[in-house]
N, CA, C and O of each residue as an XYZ file, in Angstrom:
712
protein
N      49.828     15.714    121.787
C      48.938     15.249    120.590
C      49.148     15.814    119.425
O      49.242     17.034    119.295
N      49.243     14.971    118.462
C      49.443     15.471    116.900
C      48.225     16.094    116.455
O      47.114     15.585    116.602
N      48.465     17.274    115.874
C      47.301     18.021    114.966
C      46.650     18.991    115.919
O      45.825     19.791    115.477
N      46.950     18.973    117.126
C      46.271     19.994    118.115
C      47.369     21.219    118.365
O      48.531     21.115    118.757
N      46.614     22.418    118.008
C      47.545     23.498    118.018
C      47.395     24.240    119.396
O      46.292     24.191    119.940
N      48.481     24.963    120.036
C      48.468     25.279    121.374
C      47.530     26.673    121.128
O      47.262     27.161    120.030
N      47.172     27.097    122.249
C      46.262     28.394    122.029
C      47.149     29.412    121.786
O      46.524     30.380    121.355
N      48.378     29.638    121.873
C      49.147     30.614    121.363
C      49.264     30.467    119.890
O      49.281     31.514    119.244
N      49.353     29.250    119.203
C      49.462     29.373    117.783
C      47.885     29.639    117.061
O      47.656     29.974    115.899
N      46.982     29.391    118.082
C      45.777     29.474    117.373
C      45.401     30.848    117.292
O      44.827     31.298    116.299
N      45.782     31.733    118.572
C      45.680     33.101    118.482
C      46.476     33.855    117.412
O      46.019     34.811    116.786
N      47.773     33.318    117.245
C      48.592     33.889    115.939
C      48.009     33.567    114.635
O      48.230     34.272    113.651
N      47.211     32.438    114.596
C      46.618     32.223    113.232
C      45.389     33.105    113.023
O      45.175     33.789    112.022
N      44.639     33.001    114.062
C      43.601     33.948    114.254
C      44.001     35.551    113.773
O      43.449     36.103    112.821
N      44.789     36.023    114.396
C      45.507     37.157    114.152
C      45.859     37.439    112.737
O      45.425     38.412    112.120
N      46.683     36.527    112.238
C      46.949     36.508    110.671
C      45.819     36.664    109.817
O      45.806     37.492    108.906
N      44.715     35.774    110.117
C      43.688     35.579    109.107
C      42.859     36.937    109.258
O      42.282     37.442    108.295
N      42.844     37.493    110.552
C      41.945     38.897    110.554
C      42.724     39.879    110.031
O      42.117     40.841    109.560
N      44.120     39.889    109.985
C      45.002     40.865    109.442
C      44.794     40.820    107.709
O      44.651     41.824    107.011
N      44.814     39.566    107.272
C      44.549     39.267    105.770
C      43.191     39.819    105.363
O      43.099     40.535    104.365
N      42.131     39.506    106.110
C      40.857     40.002    106.027
C      41.056     41.513    105.922
O      40.732     42.087    104.883
N      41.579     42.182    106.958
C      41.591     43.768    107.199
C      42.112     44.475    105.789
O      41.629     45.452    105.217
N      43.417     43.545    105.365
C      44.264     43.943    104.210
C      43.262     43.975    102.940
O      43.101     44.943    102.197
N      42.635     42.742    102.845
C      41.545     42.700    101.644
C      40.528     43.734    101.825
O      40.359     44.478    100.859
N      39.866     43.918    102.794
C      38.625     45.047    102.943
C      39.188     46.222    102.612
O      38.627     46.909    101.759
N      40.322     46.640    103.183
C      40.869     47.837    102.979
C      41.287     48.168    101.382
O      41.040     49.251    100.850
N      41.871     47.197    100.800
C      42.038     47.257     99.500
C      40.929     47.566     98.654
O      40.917     48.574     97.948
N      39.880     46.632     98.704
C      38.617     46.885     97.978
C      38.098     48.207     98.048
O      37.817     48.939     97.099
N      37.987     48.469     99.415
C      37.143     49.887     99.764
C      38.051     51.088     99.073
O      37.545     52.069     98.527
N      39.542     50.838     99.191
C      40.365     52.021     98.638
C      40.376     52.067     97.407
O      40.636     53.192     96.979
N      40.146     51.078     96.429
C      40.065     51.019     95.142
C      38.589     51.653     94.684
O      38.520     52.572     93.867
N      37.600     51.143     95.213
C      36.249     51.859     94.799
C      36.249     53.300     95.175
O      35.796     54.079     94.336
N      36.702     53.796     96.350
C      36.722     55.216     96.677
C      37.520     55.933     95.701
O      37.070     56.972     95.217
N      38.551     55.531     95.394
C      39.571     56.260     94.382
C      38.735     56.258     92.958
O      38.617     57.353     92.408
N      38.268     55.339     92.455
C      37.710     55.247     91.336
C      36.512     56.363     91.069
O      36.369     57.095     90.089
N      35.635     56.244     92.358
C      34.580     57.397     92.494
C      34.930     58.712     92.345
O      34.306     59.504     91.639
N      36.145     59.035     93.142
C      36.421     60.433     93.405
C      37.430     60.916     92.400
O      37.702     62.116     92.344
N      38.006     60.025     91.592
C      38.881     60.562     90.720
C      38.524     61.845     89.633
O      39.271     62.808     89.457
N      37.376     61.660     89.035
C      37.019     62.653     88.161
C      36.940     64.122     88.678
O      37.265     65.098     88.001
N      36.462     64.168     89.981
C      36.540     65.483     90.772
C      37.986     65.788     91.141
O      38.365     66.953     91.263
N      38.751     64.799     91.310
C      40.175     65.369     91.573
C      40.915     65.800     90.334
O      41.795     66.661     90.348
N      40.545     65.211     89.355
C      41.165     65.870     88.005
C      40.491     67.211     87.773
O      41.205     68.105     87.318
N      39.343     67.448     87.998
C      38.837     68.871     88.034
C      39.329     69.882     88.781
O      39.504     71.027     88.364
N      39.592     69.434     90.039
C      40.391     70.221     90.969
C      41.706     70.512     90.443
O      42.158     71.657     90.404
N      42.277     69.564     90.069
C      43.559     69.888     89.672
C      43.840     70.721     88.543
O      44.835     71.445     88.499
N      42.906     70.628     87.537
C      42.877     71.624     86.485
C      42.535     73.144     86.816
O      43.052     74.111     86.256
N      41.577     73.189     87.820
C      41.305     74.306     88.220
C      42.593     75.119     88.803
O      42.974     76.237     88.457
N      43.103     74.337     89.686
C      44.469     74.610     90.266
C      45.464     75.081     89.372
O      46.280     75.911     89.775
N      45.499     74.659     88.222
C      46.748     74.670     87.301
C      46.508     75.718     86.263
O      47.393     76.141     85.520
N      44.980     76.203     86.250
C      44.513     77.114     85.301
C      44.804     78.392     85.875
O      44.625     78.609     87.074
N      45.338     79.424     84.910
C      45.386     80.866     85.343
C      44.047     81.697     85.367
O      43.861     82.760     85.960
N      43.202     81.023     84.638
C      41.744     81.596     84.372
C      40.825     80.982     85.678
O      40.974     79.906     86.256
N      39.857     82.022     85.922
C      38.735     81.539     87.029
C      37.873     80.745     86.547
O      37.112     81.221     85.704
N      37.745     79.525     86.865
C      36.845     78.484     86.260
C      35.978     77.985     87.270
O      36.295     78.066     88.457
N      34.649     77.352     86.802
C      33.859     76.702     87.618
C      34.022     75.086     87.448
O      34.405     74.568     86.400
N      33.665     74.341     88.668
C      33.786     73.030     88.291
C      32.957     72.389     87.246
O      33.307     71.400     86.601
N      31.872     72.998     87.126
C      30.905     72.620     85.837
C      31.475     72.935     84.561
O      31.378     72.154     83.614
N      32.158     74.215     84.471
C      32.705     74.394     82.922
C      34.047     73.651     82.810
O      34.435     73.348     81.682
N      34.775     73.337     83.871
C      35.805     72.425     83.771
C      35.467     70.921     83.187
O      36.038     70.299     82.291
N      34.325     70.552     84.017
C      33.853     69.135     83.604
C      33.552     69.011     82.151
O      33.945     68.094     81.430
N      32.730     70.143     81.748
C      32.131     70.163     80.268
C      33.451     70.333     79.302
O      33.491     69.707     78.243
N      34.283     70.999     79.605
C      35.672     71.250     78.828
C      36.320     69.858     78.797
O      36.660     69.365     77.722
N      36.475     69.295     79.830
C      37.203     67.868     79.648
C      36.428     67.080     78.801
O      36.849     66.606     77.746
N      35.405     66.943     79.202
C      34.437     65.936     78.436
C      34.299     66.034     76.899
O      34.344     65.118     76.078
N      34.110     67.440     76.690
C      34.022     67.815     75.217
C      35.407     67.610     74.324
O      35.389     67.316     73.129
N      36.593     67.813     75.097
C      37.780     67.733     74.060
C      38.442     66.261     74.719
O      39.435     65.855     74.116
N      38.111     65.669     75.561
C      38.935     64.316     75.979
C      37.995     63.334     76.154
O      38.452     62.218     76.405
N      36.704     63.457     76.084
C      35.741     62.277     76.510
C      35.665     61.885     77.869
O      36.154     62.605     78.739
N      35.077     60.767     78.150
C      35.017     60.374     79.415
C      36.513     59.893     79.974
O      36.805     60.014     81.164
N      37.342     59.386     79.080
C      38.766     58.972     79.305
C      39.494     60.257     80.090
O      40.198     60.081     81.085
N      39.252     61.459     79.560
C      39.758     62.607     80.191
C      39.566     62.750     81.743
O      40.429     63.285     82.439
N      38.380     62.243     82.263
C      38.095     62.445     83.376
C      38.900     61.642     84.359
O      39.224     61.956     85.504
N      39.197     60.383     83.588
C      40.062     59.344     84.475
C      41.448     59.501     84.380
O      42.238     58.824     85.038
N      41.841     60.559     83.409
C      43.370     60.581     82.998
C      44.117     60.585     84.592
O      43.837     61.249     85.591
N      45.168     59.557     84.355
C      46.049     59.526     85.694
C      45.320     58.617     86.711
O      45.867     58.498     87.807
N      44.283     58.030     86.518
C      43.579     57.286     87.559
C      44.428     56.024     88.018
O      44.386     55.537     89.148
N      45.158     55.600     87.024
C      45.931     54.176     87.352
C      46.789     54.149     88.727
O      46.548     53.353     89.634
N      47.821     55.117     88.768
C      48.553     55.351     89.647
C      47.876     55.487     91.157
O      48.233     54.717     92.049
N      47.015     56.372     91.354
C      46.309     56.286     92.572
C      45.504     55.254     93.013
O      45.364     54.985     94.206
N      44.800     54.476     91.818
C      44.133     53.303     92.040
C      44.903     52.270     92.574
O      44.511     51.577     93.512
N      46.136     52.114     91.938
C      47.096     51.167     92.196
C      47.838     51.575     93.784
O      48.326     50.726     94.530
N      47.796     52.784     94.020
C      48.458     53.395     95.125
C      47.511     53.328     96.258
O      47.876     52.758     97.286
N      46.031     53.986     96.154
C      45.188     54.029     96.979
C      44.647     52.845     97.706
O      44.435     52.870     98.918
N      44.436     51.848     96.978
C      43.977     50.496     97.326
C      45.060     49.862     98.374
O      44.648     49.276     99.375
N      46.411     49.993     98.123
C      47.226     49.522     99.149
C      47.301     50.258    100.232
O      47.403     49.647    101.296
N      47.275     51.639    100.255
C      47.427     52.646    101.249
C      46.097     52.215    102.149
O      46.349     51.833    103.292
N      44.859     52.238    101.783
C      43.688     51.690    102.405
C      43.963     50.425    103.204
O      43.841     50.222    104.412
N      44.356     49.644    102.242
C      44.596     48.153    103.009
C      45.553     48.251    104.096
O      45.267     47.786    105.200
N      46.692     48.830    103.869
C      47.779     49.075    104.882
C      47.371     49.678    106.145
O      47.633     49.166    107.233
N      46.650     50.903    105.980
C      46.239     51.649    106.939
C      45.025     50.981    108.037
O      45.038     51.109    109.261
N      44.069     50.296    107.274
C      43.047     49.711    107.998
C      43.601     48.367    108.533
O      43.047     47.887    109.522
N      44.519     47.796    108.035
C      45.109     46.590    108.704
C      46.122     46.956    109.767
O      46.098     46.365    110.847
N      46.915     47.800    109.543
C      47.786     48.216    110.716
C      47.013     48.901    111.674
O      47.428     48.676    112.810
N      45.939     49.734    111.626
C      45.208     50.257    112.609
C      44.503     49.020    113.445
O      44.613     48.995    114.671
N      43.805     48.037    112.765
C      43.154     47.140    113.492
C      44.239     46.181    114.377
O      44.065     45.736    115.512
N      45.332     46.020    113.553
C      46.273     45.164    114.467
C      46.920     45.733    115.488
O      47.371     45.081    116.429
N      47.025     47.181    115.357
C      47.654     48.000    116.653
C      46.446     47.857    117.585
O      46.655     47.251    118.635
N      45.396     48.257    117.387
C      44.287     48.119    118.294
C      44.171     46.703    119.058
O      43.947     46.614    120.265
N      44.325     45.787    118.331
C      44.416     44.339    118.827
C      45.455     44.054    119.790
O      45.256     43.390    120.807
N      46.576     44.565    119.459
C      47.737     44.537    120.373
C      47.647     45.622    121.571
O      48.434     45.478    122.506
N      46.887     46.517    121.591
C      46.555     47.352    122.656
C      45.482     47.103    123.437
O      45.154     47.853    124.355
N      44.757     45.854    123.076
C      43.529     45.529    123.847
C      43.750     45.381    125.386
O      42.883     45.766    126.171
N      44.785     44.884    125.759
C      44.878     44.713    127.211
C      45.709     45.784    128.071
O      46.062     45.660    129.244
N      45.970     47.028    127.078
C      46.462     48.188    127.744
C      45.503     48.752    128.591
O      44.301     48.511    128.473
N      46.045     49.598    129.560
C      45.143     50.541    130.365
C      44.722     51.618    129.984
O      43.858     52.187    130.650
N      45.268     52.236    128.700
C      45.189     53.355    128.022
C      43.580     53.541    127.669
O      42.904     52.533    127.462
N      43.103     54.608    127.618
C      41.835     54.907    127.326
C      41.493     54.410    125.896
O      42.379     54.140    125.086
N      40.295     54.310    125.646
C      39.936     53.805    124.100
C      40.268     54.856    123.102
O      40.694     54.608    121.974
N      39.994     56.333    123.696
C      40.375     57.343    122.652
C      41.962     57.361    122.401
O      42.348     57.429    121.234
N      42.782     57.310    123.316
C      44.295     57.300    123.323
C      44.767     55.728    122.356
O      45.801     55.675    121.691
N      43.933     54.750    122.456
C      44.393     53.513    121.775
C      44.097     53.888    120.515
O      44.897     53.594    119.627
N      42.785     54.671    120.171
C      42.585     54.920    118.696
C      43.593     55.845    118.224
O      44.090     55.603    117.124
N      44.030     56.994    118.949
C      44.918     57.717    118.380
C      46.265     56.932    118.126
O      46.869     57.062    117.061
N      46.653     56.224    119.006
C      48.131     55.463    118.702
C      47.775     54.532    117.409
O      48.631     54.368    116.540
N      46.729     54.042    117.327
C      46.489     53.082    116.250
C      46.573     53.875    115.031
O      47.308     53.537    114.103
N      45.781     55.010    114.999
C      45.804     55.830    113.877
C      47.260     56.446    113.294
O      47.623     56.567    112.124
N      47.931     56.777    114.495
C      49.252     57.227    114.138
C      50.025     56.190    113.431
O      50.710     56.537    112.469
N      49.987     54.840    113.834
C      50.450     53.737    113.212
C      50.154     53.537    111.872
O      50.980     53.169    111.036
N      49.065     53.760    111.672
C      48.436     53.757    110.347
C      48.944     54.605    109.513
O      49.020     54.272    108.330
N      49.338     55.699    109.871
C      49.913     56.934    109.087
C      51.321     56.741    108.750
O      51.792     57.121    107.678
N      52.028     56.120    109.707
C      53.355     55.696    109.348
C      53.507     54.920    108.013
O      54.256     55.160    107.066
N      52.433     53.743    108.217
C      52.296     52.684    107.175
C      51.748     53.288    105.889
O      51.927     52.680    104.833
N      51.093     54.440    105.910
C      50.495     55.077    104.710
C      51.404     55.865    103.764
O      51.311     55.769    102.540
N      52.330     56.685    104.422
C      53.138     57.790    103.708
C      54.161     56.956    102.794
O      54.292     57.390    101.650
N      54.771     56.020    103.080
C      55.667     55.408    101.945
C      55.141     54.900    100.831
O      55.782     54.885     99.780
N      53.921     54.429    100.933
C      53.023     54.016     99.837
C      52.459     55.125     99.121
O      52.383     55.148     97.893
N      51.986     56.230    100.028
C      51.350     57.363     99.141
C      51.995     58.081     98.350
O      51.574     58.396     97.237
N      53.166     58.451     98.858
C      54.184     59.215     98.248
C      54.463     59.197     96.860
O      54.317     60.227     96.202
N      54.931     57.913     96.228
C      55.325     57.886     94.909
C      53.941     57.803     93.963
O      53.920     58.172     92.788
N      53.033     57.370     94.531
C      51.484     57.253     93.737
C      51.081     58.713     93.667
O      50.704     59.126     92.571
N      51.110     59.473     94.606
C      50.644     60.867     94.435
C      51.548     61.537     93.355
O      51.056     62.105     92.380
N      52.846     61.449     93.561
C      53.801     62.103     92.441
C      53.431     61.572     91.114
O      53.290     62.405     90.218
N      53.270     60.469     90.870
C      52.779     60.066     89.445
C      51.660     60.606     88.930
O      51.595     60.977     87.758
N      50.491     60.710     89.941
C      49.228     61.043     89.490
C      49.137     62.461     89.217
O      48.435     62.833     88.277
N      49.829     63.381     90.001
C      50.034     64.807     89.658
C      50.680     64.904     88.277
O      50.181     65.633     87.421
N      51.826     64.154     88.033
C      52.603     64.442     86.961
C      51.656     63.958     85.754
O      51.902     64.498     84.675
N      50.681     63.082     85.775
C      49.834     62.665     84.573
C      48.716     63.497     84.548
O      48.320     63.863     83.441
N      48.014     63.942     85.745
C      46.924     64.770     85.598
C      47.293     65.986     85.015
O      46.527     66.347     84.122
N      48.351     66.815     85.278
C      48.644     68.077     84.893
C      49.326     68.075     83.619
O      49.742     69.122     83.122
N      49.476     66.788     82.991
C      50.409     66.910     81.696
C      49.394     67.445     80.759
O      48.201     67.176     80.903
N      49.831     68.183     79.818
C      48.915     68.752     78.833
C      49.412     67.771     77.420
O      50.591     67.457     77.254
N      48.539     67.450     76.667
C      48.966     66.542     75.402
C      49.090     65.167     75.711
O      48.632     64.647     76.729
N      49.773     64.534     74.735
C      49.980     62.861     74.945
C      50.790     62.683     76.304
O      51.988     62.965     76.337
N      50.225     62.286     77.241
C      50.748     61.937     78.743
C      51.913     60.882     78.647
O      51.784     59.951     77.852
N      52.951     60.979     79.358
C      54.123     59.994     79.239
C      53.518     58.790     80.218
O      52.578     58.934     80.999
N      54.156     57.763     80.028
C      53.679     56.513     80.736
C      54.196     56.734     82.180
O      55.020     57.628     82.371
N      53.774     56.000     83.166
C      54.119     55.922     84.391
C      55.402     55.522     84.546
O      56.115     56.192     85.293
N      55.964     54.329     83.859
C      57.212     53.973     83.919
C      58.119     54.955     83.346
O      59.195     55.145     83.912
N      57.838     55.567     82.353
C      58.742     56.780     81.778
C      58.801     57.775     82.759
O      59.876     58.376     82.784
N      57.838     58.176     83.693
C      58.017     59.233     84.617
C      58.804     58.638     85.638
O      59.727     59.357     86.020
N      58.690     57.384     86.262
C      59.495     56.974     87.286
C      60.912     56.740     86.823
O      61.875     56.862     87.580
N      60.997     56.433     85.674
C      62.481     56.219     84.946
C      63.208     57.674     84.901
O      64.413     57.864     85.068
N      62.351     58.524     84.676
C      62.918     59.821     84.594
C      63.095     60.555     85.922
O      64.059     61.299     86.103
N      62.202     60.352     86.807
C      62.374     60.825     88.199
C      63.184     60.123     89.097
O      63.637     60.705     90.083
N      63.440     58.857     88.862
C      64.143     57.955     89.924
C      63.622     57.790     91.073
O      62.677     58.496     91.424
N      64.206     56.709     91.972
C      63.712     56.558     93.203
C      63.617     57.561     94.128
O      62.576     57.766     94.752
N      64.755     58.294     94.288
C      64.863     59.701     95.042
C      63.716     60.734     94.544
O      63.115     61.392     95.392
N      63.442     60.862     93.290
C      62.378     61.817     92.830
C      61.017     61.367     93.286
O      60.160     62.142     93.710
N      60.879     60.123     93.176
C      59.353     59.373     93.456
C      59.130     59.902     94.879
O      58.038     60.413     95.128
N      60.078     59.825     95.847
C      59.960     60.071     97.135
C      60.237     61.351     97.695
O      60.318     61.526     98.911
N      60.403     62.354     96.755
C      60.556     63.656     96.957
C      59.153     64.146     97.816
O      58.067     63.867     97.308
N      59.182     64.736     98.864
C      58.135     65.208     99.675
C      57.745     64.130    100.844
O      56.786     64.305    101.596
N      58.532     63.097    100.895
C      58.100     61.996    101.910
C      58.053     62.635    103.381
O      57.082     62.440    104.113
N      58.991     63.292    103.715
C      58.855     63.928    105.001
C      57.644     64.953    105.145
O      57.188     65.153    106.270
N      57.152     65.556    104.126
C      55.825     66.367    104.119
C      54.711     65.291    104.317
O      53.848     65.494    105.171
N      54.696     64.215    103.600
C      53.842     63.431    103.378
C      53.618     62.642    104.829
O      52.444     62.505    105.173
N      54.537     62.172    105.609
C      54.629     61.755    106.771
C      54.285     62.580    107.803
O      53.880     62.092    108.858
N      54.408     63.990    107.624
C      54.003     65.004    108.653
C      52.473     65.213    108.445
O      51.780     65.690    109.344
N      51.968     64.844    107.239
C      50.366     65.104    107.062
C      49.688     63.960    107.394
O      48.689     64.029    108.111
N      50.186     62.682    106.874
C      49.693     61.259    107.283
C      49.693     60.813    108.737
O      48.717     60.213    109.188
N      50.792     61.099    109.509
C      50.791     60.503    110.747
C      49.564     61.117    111.594
O      48.666     60.469    112.131
N      49.721     62.407    111.592
C      48.553     63.129    112.680
C      47.179     62.848    111.877
O      46.175     62.440    112.460
N      47.216     63.065    110.694
C      45.994     62.982    109.835
C      45.271     61.414    110.245
O      44.149     61.360    110.749
N      45.949     60.395    109.999
C      45.399     59.193    110.254
C      45.096     59.045    111.930
O      44.116     58.448    112.376
N      46.012     59.632    112.664
C      45.873     59.618    114.070
C      44.379     60.202    114.400
O      43.628     59.606    115.171
N      44.017     61.426    113.745
C      42.783     62.024    114.082
C      41.668     61.191    113.417
O      40.603     60.926    113.975
N      42.039     60.775    112.075
C      40.960     60.042    111.434
C      40.234     58.812    112.102
O      39.021     58.609    112.154
N      41.436     57.907    112.687
C      40.919     56.763    113.357
C      40.521     57.111    114.750
O      40.050     56.248    115.491
């Protein structure tokens, strides 16, 4: 019969649609979470880079006084562009892996752990270069260089320096998270 899909094709199409929806939901939630938390991430980084003991409130006031609202969001583009795909990939890979493990005899906790570990594997290669760019921009004093200039100077290998540590952090981290 023409126009009638087999159950296997229907299942594949349904899985692909669910994966696309999970990617979209993860992307949107990741972008929103990043934008909300970035000002405090900037304050934290400035406190860590300072040789003086400073309070969160004092750093916030200083950034606002000398850099305005823009200073609170300095370096937000890289993690905004980076975190949304990370959230998208981790959520979608987690859900996809859980779907694939549905018929397994593993316990629910073990399925969640395995799916979370898979999500961590998906996250690290996306996270690493964007975290690198964010730190370079946030910690820069004066006129900050563009992301493309930083990437050009650092090169592909430089952008992925620390990938093994990122994998070592993200794989068990997402395993525990999910």
